[in-house]
C-alpha positions, 0 to 999 in steps of 0.5 A: 622295690615292693609296690604298695597295694592300694586297697579299695575304699568301701562304704557300707550304708545300713538302714537303722530302723529295726534290728535286722539290717545291723544283725545281717551286717555282722555276717558281711563285715569280716569279708568287707574288711578283707577286701578293703578299707571300710567305713560304715553309715547308719541312718535311723534311730530305732535299733537294739543291736550294736556292731563290733565296729566303729560307725563313721556316719550316724544320720537321721535318715527316714525311719519309722516309730513302732506303736502300741496297737500292732502298727507304726505310730504314724504321728511319731513317725511324722515327727521324726522326719527331717526332709531338709536334713536328709537333703543336706546329708545326701549332699555332704556324704563324699561318695566319690571317695569310695570305690564301692558303696553297698546299700542295705535299703538306706535312703541317704546314700541312695539319694546322694548317689543320684544327686552326685552322679555316683554309679558304683552303688549296689543294693544288698537287702531283703527289701530288694527281693520285692523288685521281683514280681515273683516274690510272694505277695498276699493275694487279697492285699494290694498296696501300690504305695508300698510297691512304690516305696520298694522301688524309690525309698533307696533305689540303686542301679543294681541290687541283690535281694535276700529272702527265704527262697531264691524266687528270682535269679537275683534273689538269694537265701538268707544270710545267717550271721556268725553269732547264730551259726555259733550257737549250740541249739537245744530245746531243753527249756520250755520257753517261748521267746516273744518279740512283738515291739509294735504291741504294748506290754500290757496288751501282750501279757493279757493275750499270752496269759489268756491263750497260753496260761501254762506256758513259760514266756520270755518277752523282749520289750522296748519299754522295759528297762530292767529284767524281771520275772513275775509268774510265768513271764520273764521280761527283758529289755530289747537287746541282742546278746540276751536274746541270743542266750535265750534263743539257743535253748528256747523251744520256739519264737513268737515274733513279727513277720520281719525277715532276720528273726524268722530266718534265724529261728528256722535255721536253728530248727526252732518252731516259729509263729509270726504276727505281722504288723498291721498296715505293713505290706512288707511283713504281710508279704513275708507272712505269706512266704512263711505261710507257704512254708507251713509256718502259722500266721496270726493277724493281731492279738485277737481270738482267731490268733489265740486259737492258732497260738493254742494249736501251735504251742504243743507242736514239735519243731521242724528240722533246721533249714541248713541255709549255706554261708554265702556271705563272702560270695555276695560280697564278691558279687557286689564288687563284680557288679560295681565293676560292671557299673563303672564300665558302663 
């Protein structure tokens, strides 16, 4: 008589502010589905990426709203906070039904684990890399409030960090999703892709027109509803599939100093320039790391950044960075770490 193999139940909890967390998740999903029965939780509302897999829990979480002047819209950010709902949600998520919770900087399940006495939760995120003092920070910027958030926004008993380099023994190089690895990257279009969602479209067009009047720009916007072309500008609604189609053949990318888009650009061997969001310490840290790698960094839509942009536009790209596909190894590591927590 054959024994029925009981597959472990897995909850993958993903931060839903910004697109990078969900983009990265697509690399882990096939391996998680091989290992067990998978449920997905997403908290936050500001994403333009969809998963080809059902989301069981969609929660408000504790996210942010982009502004129009290069930073967050702090009033709108305060307006969307629902602390009592976050508290209720953290009490309702049945964590003890799961053998493993993987947490990508997601606050509801982190709080739930603390309240429910649940131990088998493993952090797997870019933000976890900032738990190490070895991870680059800008020398002249101190942000104790941001350092506090790195540790307390979504705390887990153990964590795996992701960054451009393995700065510490628990930090690993970027996970590049299958959709990027499948691209046949060329530079046969004189297009620069632009994704700077913290800036208003008018401000962005004025800046790019002033410092790159002969350049073809493809701008992805959170406010544009339909694609259109006017002069040297093509505008698209922010969305992943269309961005990938342009990224395959573009000559370069101008974007914020997040993590996923810069990593994917460098992996494909496209030239990259970043403008970090103002008052966003994580992006300031990412910009510092990229600058150490030779990537040009601007600071707002100002003349100094314009000068950097003008110098960057005619530059060739560097060779692709061949980061290995270690997504399955990281999933295995999550299971190993969860087992150790269970035994403690």
